[in-house]
C-alpha positions as CSV (number, residue, x, y, z in Angstrom):
1,M,247.0,110.5,57.2
2,N,244.5,111.4,59.9
3,Q,242.4,108.8,61.6
4,D,240.1,109.7,64.5
5,G,242.0,112.9,65.1
6,Y,245.5,111.3,65.1
7,N,248.3,112.4,62.8
8,C,249.4,109.0,61.6
9,Y,250.4,106.8,58.7
10,M,249.1,103.4,57.9
11,Y,251.2,100.3,58.7
12,M,250.6,96.9,57.2
13,I,250.9,94.0,59.6
14,E,253.7,91.6,58.8
15,Q,254.4,88.0,59.8
16,G,255.4,87.9,63.5
17,D,254.2,91.5,64.3
18,T,252.7,92.3,67.7
19,L,251.4,95.7,68.7
20,Y,254.1,95.7,71.4
21,N,257.0,95.2,68.9
22,I,255.4,97.7,66.5
23,S,255.2,100.3,69.4
24,R,258.9,99.8,70.2
25,R,259.9,99.9,66.5
26,Y,258.2,103.3,66.0
27,N,258.8,104.6,69.5
28,T,255.0,105.1,70.0
29,P,253.3,104.3,73.3
30,L,251.3,101.0,73.0
31,A,248.3,102.7,74.7
32,L,248.3,105.4,71.9
33,I,248.3,102.7,69.2
34,L,245.4,101.0,70.9
35,K,243.5,104.2,71.2
36,A,244.1,105.1,67.6
37,N,242.9,101.6,66.5
38,P,239.9,100.8,68.7
39,Y,238.6,98.0,66.4
40,V,241.9,96.1,66.2
41,D,241.8,92.7,67.9
42,I,245.2,92.5,69.5
43,Y,245.0,88.8,69.8
44,R,244.2,88.2,66.1
45,L,246.5,90.4,64.1
46,Q,246.4,89.3,60.5
47,V,249.2,89.7,57.9
48,G,248.1,92.4,55.5
49,D,245.9,94.2,58.0
50,E,246.5,98.0,58.3
51,I,246.7,99.9,61.5
52,C,247.2,103.6,62.3
53,I,250.6,104.4,63.8
54,P,250.3,107.8,65.5
55,N,253.2,110.1,64.8
56,V,254.2,111.3,68.3
57,N,257.8,112.2,67.5
58,P,258.2,115.9,66.7
59,S,260.3,116.0,63.6
60,P,261.0,118.6,61.0
61,I,260.3,116.0,58.3
62,E,257.3,113.9,57.6
63,V,257.8,110.1,58.0
64,M,256.1,107.6,55.8
65,P,256.2,103.9,55.2
66,Y,257.9,102.3,52.2
67,Q,257.0,98.8,51.3
68,V,260.0,96.9,49.9
69,E,259.5,95.5,46.4
70,E,260.9,92.5,44.6
71,G,264.5,93.2,43.5
72,D,265.0,96.2,45.8
73,S,268.5,96.6,47.2
74,L,269.7,99.1,49.8
75,G,271.3,101.2,47.0
76,S,268.2,101.1,44.8
77,V,265.9,102.1,47.6
78,L,268.2,105.0,48.6
79,N,268.3,106.1,44.9
80,K,264.6,105.6,44.3
81,L,263.7,107.7,47.3
82,D,266.6,110.2,46.9
83,I,267.6,109.8,50.5
84,E,270.9,109.1,52.3
85,L,271.7,106.0,54.3
86,Q,271.8,108.0,57.5
87,D,268.2,109.2,56.8
88,L,267.2,105.5,56.7
89,L,269.2,104.7,59.8
90,N,267.7,107.6,61.8
91,L,264.2,106.2,61.3
92,N,264.8,102.5,61.5
93,R,266.8,100.3,63.8
94,P,269.6,98.5,61.8
95,E,268.1,95.1,62.7
96,D,264.7,96.2,61.3
97,I,266.1,97.1,57.8
98,M,265.2,93.9,56.0
99,L,264.9,94.1,52.3
100,L,262.5,91.3,52.0
101,P,259.6,92.0,49.5
102,G,256.6,93.2,51.5
103,S,258.6,94.4,54.5
104,T,258.1,98.0,55.6
105,L,260.7,100.7,56.2
106,C,260.1,104.2,57.7
107,V,261.5,106.8,55.2
108,P,261.6,110.5,55.3
109,N,259.2,112.4,53.0
110,F,260.8,115.7,52.1
111,G,257.6,117.0,50.6
112,E,257.9,115.2,47.3
113,E,255.9,112.4,45.9
114,V,257.6,109.0,46.3
115,P,258.2,107.4,42.9
116,Y,256.6,104.0,42.8
117,E,257.5,102.4,39.5
């Protein structure tokens, strides 16, 4: 997705998120997140709001968000997205891999549509 000239994807704010912890999670400078989201009130982030996370990490694969659904397990997510556990671990810190419905994971997009059933 491209917002204001940034190659980015949209991230949905979750309970307890701050722009600082989002910047650390996605290894993106906080200043760049702020620049890509000039209308975000950093003091009033609301659960469900979407912000642009600029993709600053050169990678041979595209990274996209996956929102965990009710009933998802680690195995079902890996099978649904046709990815390996290492792919998921390369893009997420182990402590950030929470399979709570509505939480977001970074997943590789190998050029195929992600099946959302």
